[in-house]
PAZAPA-4460 file (N, C-alpha, C; in steps of 0.05 Angstrom, whole numbers, plus 32768, in hexadecimal, padded with zeros to 4 digits):
% residues 63
    n_x    n_y    n_z   ca_x   ca_y   ca_z    c_x    c_y    c_z   seq   type   mol
   83AD   8C75   80CA   8390   8C5C   80D7   839D   8C4B   80E6     1      M     A
   8396   8C4E   8100   83A2   8C3F   8116   83A1   8C22   8118     2      A     A
   83B8   8C11   8117   83B4   8BF2   811C   83AB   8BE9   8136     3      K     A
   8394   8BD6   8132   8388   8BC9   8145   8396   8BAD   8143     4      T     A
   8397   8B9F   815B   83A6   8B8B   8156   838C   8B6F   8154     5      N     A
   8399   8B56   814D   837D   8B4A   8146   8369   8B41   815A     6      P     A
   836D   8B43   8173   8365   8B3E   8187   8344   8B52   8189     7      V     A
   8351   8B68   8186   833E   8B82   8188   8328   8B7F   8164     8      E     A
   8339   8B76   815C   8325   8B74   813C   8315   8B60   813C     9      F     A
   8316   8B4F   8146   830E   8B34   8149   82F0   8B46   815D    10      I     A
   82F3   8B49   8166   82E1   8B54   8182   82CD   8B67   8172    11      E     A
   82D4   8B7A   8162   82CA   8B93   8154   82B9   8B81   813A    12      Q     A
   82C3   8B6C   812E   82B4   8B5F   8125   82A1   8B52   812C    13      V     A
   82A6   8B42   8139   8280   8B3F   8151   8278   8B52   8158    14      R     A
   8287   8B65   8165   826F   8B78   8168   8255   8B8B   8150    15      S     A
   826C   8B90   8141   825E   8B90   811E   8248   8B7A   8117    16      E     A
   8252   8B64   8115   8242   8B4C   8114   822D   8B47   811F    17      T     A
   8228   8B54   8137   820A   8B55   8147   81F9   8B6A   8145    18      A     A
   820D   8B79   8131   81F4   8B89   812E   81E1   8B8B   8117    19      K     A
   81F5   8B74   8106   81E5   8B6F   80E7   81C4   8B69   80F4    20      V     A
   81B5   8B6B   80DD   8195   8B5F   80E6   819D   8B4A   80C9    21      T     A
   8193   8B2A   80CB   8199   8B1E   80B9   8178   8B13   80B2    22      W     A
   817D   8B13   8099   815D   8B05   808E   8157   8AEB   8092    23      P     A
   8143   8AEF   808F   8132   8AD4   80A4   8131   8AC2   808B    24      T     A
   8133   8AA6   808B   812D   8A8B   8076   811F   8A96   805F    25      R     A
   8103   8A97   806A   80E7   8AA7   805A   80F5   8ABC   8041    26      K     A
   8100   8AD3   8051   8109   8AEA   803F   811D   8AE2   802A    27      E     A
   8138   8ACE   8033   8146   8AC7   8022   813A   8AB4   8011    28      T     A
   8129   8AA8   800C   8115   8A93   7FFF   810A   8AA9   7FE6    29      V     A
   80FA   8ABB   7FF5   80EE   8AC9   7FE1   8104   8AD9   7FD1    30      I     A
   810D   8AE1   7FE0   811C   8AF5   7FC7   812D   8AE5   7FB6    31      T     A
   813F   8ACD   7FB7   8145   8ABA   7FA8   8132   8AB6   7F97    32      T     A
   811B   8AB4   7F97   810B   8AAA   7F89   80FF   8AC2   7F73    33      I     A
   8104   8ADE   7F7D   80F6   8AF7   7F72   8119   8AF8   7F5E    34      M     A
   8132   8AEE   7F65   8147   8AF3   7F51   8144   8ADD   7F36    35      V     A
   813A   8ACB   7F3D   8141   8AB9   7F27   8123   8ABE   7F14    36      M     A
   810E   8AC9   7F25   8102   8ACC   7F10   8108   8AEC   7F00    37      I     A
   810D   8AFD   7F07   811D   8B17   7EFD   812F   8B0D   7EE7    38      M     A
   8146   8AF9   7EF0   8156   8AEC   7EDD   8143   8ADD   7EC8    39      V     A
   813E   8AD3   7ED0   8125   8AC8   7EAD   8118   8ADE   7EA6    40      F     A
   810C   8AEB   7EB2   8104   8B05   7E95   811B   8B05   7E8D    41      F     A
   8129   8B1C   7E97   8142   8B27   7E89   815B   8B0D   7E72    42      A     A
   8157   8AFE   7E76   8161   8AEB   7E63   8150   8AED   7E4A    43      S     A
   8138   8AEC   7E56   8117   8AE4   7E38   8120   8AFE   7E26    44      L     A
   8123   8B1B   7E38   8129   8B2D   7E2F   8138   8B33   7E1B    45      F     A
   8154   8B23   7E24   8169   8B32   7E16   816F   8B14   7E00    46      F     A
   8164   8B05   7E02   8160   8AEA   7DEC   814F   8AFD   7DD3    47      L     A
   8138   8B02   7DDD   812A   8B17   7DBD   813C   8B2C   7DBA    48      A     A
   8146   8B37   7DCC   8158   8B4E   7DC5   816F   8B3F   7DA9    49      A     A
   8179   8B2B   7DB5   818A   8B21   7DA8   8184   8B1A   7D89    50      D     A
   8174   8B0C   7D8A   8161   8AFB   7D7C   8155   8B18   7D5B    51      T     A
   8152   8B30   7D67   8146   8B43   7D5C   815E   8B52   7D52    52      V     A
   8176   8B53   7D60   8186   8B59   7D50   8196   8B49   7D3B    53      L     A
   8196   8B38   7D49   81A2   8B29   7D2F   818E   8B20   7D1A    54      N     A
   817A   8B24   7D14   816D   8B28   7D02   8171   8B45   7CE3    55      M     A
   816A   8B5C   7D04   8173   8B73   7CF1   8192   8B6A   7CDE    56      I     A
   8199   8B67   7CF1   81B9   8B66   7CE3   81C6   8B53   7CCC    57      V     A
   81B5   8B40   7CCC   81B5   8B30   7CBA   81B0   8B36   7CA1    58      S     A
   8188   8B45   7CA5   8185   8B55   7C88   8197   8B61   7C88    59      T     A
   81A1   8B76   7C90   81B7   8B85   7C7E   81C3   8B79   7C76    60      V     A
   81DC   8B6B   7C82   81F2   8B5C   7C70   81EC   8B52   7C5E    61      L     A
   81CB   8B41   7C5E   81C5   8B34   7C4A   81CB   8B1B   7C46    62      G     A
   81C6   8B11   7C5B   81CD   8AF8   7C62   81BB   8ADD   7C6A    63      R     A
***
């Protein structure tokens, strides 16, 4: 792999960064809210699963 000097590297990085389609503020906010909602539901699911498994293990072990 050929080595590039730092100046060429910075130019290449700027060129590639210019090609990126950045999300709008609205898209970022909506996506963040969706992620928070999914995290909430996932945490509820794992809480319920943990509670059920805890009850099963406690029953089997007789505690």
